[in-house]
N, C-alpha and C positions, 0 to 999 in steps of 0.2 A: 804567369811564366814569362821567365825574363828574352829579352833581345838574344839574348846568345845563346840561350839555347835551341830556340824558335829557327836561327840561323842554323843552326847545327842541323837540328830535322829536316829543313828547307835541302841543305843539302848534300844531307843522306836520301831525301825523295829524288831530288834528279837523278842521284848516283844512281838509284836501285832504275829508276823508268829505262833512263840511258841504258846502263848495264841491258834489263832483261830486252830491249827494244832490237838491243845487236844482238843479240844470241837469239829473238827472236825473228831478225830478217834472216838470217843464216839458215836457223830450223828449216824455215819456210823454204829457202831454196831447194834444200835440201828431200822437203814433203814433196814438191813441184817433180824433182826428179824422180823422186818412186826411191830416197836410199835412206829414209827415217820413215815414222808411224806418225800420222796424227796426232798421236796421243806426245806423243815427245814436245808438243810445243806448249803444255798445260802449263809448265815448269818456270818456262819467260814469262807466260801471261800474269802467272800470281805474282811476280817480282816486278812486274810492271805496276800492276794495281798495287802491290804489296807498296812503291815507291811512291804512286797518287796518293794514297791513303798516309802515309807518313808528312811528304811534303804539303799535305793540303790542314796538318791539328795544327800550326801556329795560325793559321787564318781563322778556322773553325773558335779555336780558344781565343783569340783577338775578339772576336763579334758576339761571341757567347759572354766574354766579359764585359764589353760596352753593354750588353741588352741585360743581362741579369745583375750588376756588380756595378758597373757606375762606369763614372769618365775620370776616377785618377782627381787629382789637384784642378783639372774644368772644372768642377762640382765644386761649389761651397755657400757657404750662409756668410751671407751679408745684413748685416743689423736684423737678422732673425729674416731676411728673407732670401729662396732659394737661387743661387745665381747658376747661370751656365756662360762659362767665357767659350766660344768655339773659334774666338780671334788666331788666327796662326795654326787654325785646323788644317791636317795633311793631307786631306782625305775628301775624296769626290762628291761620295757620300753622306748627304745631311738627315737620312732618313730616322737618326735616333730624335729628332725632334716631337717626332710622332708620339715617341713613350714619353714627353718628358713635359704634362701638360699643368704639372707644378712649380713649375719656373713661376719666376715673378720679375727677374732680370737675368737677362739675356744678350751678350758684346758676340757680335759676327761680322766684323768687319772683316772680310775679307773678297779680294776680282769675282770668284765666282761662284756668289752669291747674285742671284737673280731676283728676278718678279718668279719666277717659279718654285725657289726656296722656298717666298714667302708665304705660299698656299700650306706649306708645312706646320707652318703656327700658328692653324686654322684649331688648332684645339687647346690655345694655351690659354683660356678663360682669365686665367689671373696674371697676366702676365701684364708689368707697369713698367719697368723701364726695358727699352730697346735701341742698339747703336748698333748700325748696318753702314759705317762709315766708309768712304772707299770702297764700296761694292759695285757689283752691276746693275739694282734696284731700281724700275724707275717708273713712271706712274701709276702702271697697271700694278706694280706688286703695294704703292704708299697709298692704293685707295683699296688694297684689301686689308689695310691695317684700320679700317677703320670699324671694321666687326669684333677688333678688342676692345672689351667692354671696361677694362681696367688700366688701357696705358695711361700714365701716365707725363713722361721722357719719350721723346725718340730723337735719337740722332742719326740722320741722311747726308751729311759732309759729304761732298765730293762722290755722288752719286750719279746716274744718269736722271732725274729730276728734272722736269719742267716747270717754268712759270704756273702756268697753266694747269699743270698735275699739280701744285703745290695751292695752288688755289682754288683748286676744286674739292683738296681735304680737307683742306683749312675752314671751307663755306658749312660742313658737314661732319669734323673732325671725332675723334674717338669722346665719347662724354667728360672724360676726367682729363684730357690732356691740356697739361699748363706750361710743356715745357719742349721746345724742339728748334732742335740745330740745324740750318740746310746752307753753311756756312761751306763756300766754294761751287756754287752749283746759280750763282746770278740770280737771284731769285727779288725782284724789287721790295725795298725794305715794307711798301705801303703793303702789300700783302701781307706782312708779319705784323705790321699792327694793325690790321683791319681787324684780324681775329684776334690779338692782344687785348682787341677793348669790346668787342664782341658780344660778349658776356656782362657785360654791366647792366644791373637796374635789370637782367630777369631772374624768375624764378631758380630756374633751374641753376642760376650762376651768378649769388649777389656780389656787389661790388666788393667785396675781402676776396674773393675768389679772381676776380678778373685781374686785382692788385696785382696777384700770384702768379700769375702768366709770362713767362719770358721765351725771346727768342735769342740767335745766336745767326749772323746774318756775313 
């Protein structure tokens, strides 16, 4: 549904609701004084109901489109991986994430993204790259990201994370994490350097893997 058609339906709905409400008010007063029968209230009530239904159609259509069709240009395939770009998302509801378990690349750098929003990522077991720059994600949200088994790259620049939170996260990071950006958060470089060197010589992360670890601070 185009924005123009949606706007027209909303306008028509509001017009019907307003008209029906005015007629209903007038007739209710007449019923109160015994001048008309109560059945005369049915027509304006139906008018109000029709207005509410028509006005709700664009919103219902939009939700149905997002749920069953997709998010348009915000969904794409990058190097064979499904990507979802919600940076600049103009809605407060991120529940769409619960239905996107196959996303491997997610960009969500918005000021209204917080620790509660991170909880919606729990089912994204295939997520490899996550960008949360300029969000309000803090230490609790960062800790929740440990549960993402495929996470390789994390960008949390200019967020609410602290040095203590980052240190705790990197002490027990997602098993495949190899890149992290914490710039703008005043994180001591020593914390990042320790993580970068931590995997060398272990069975889980041989030296060749450890050399690939990168950080931005």
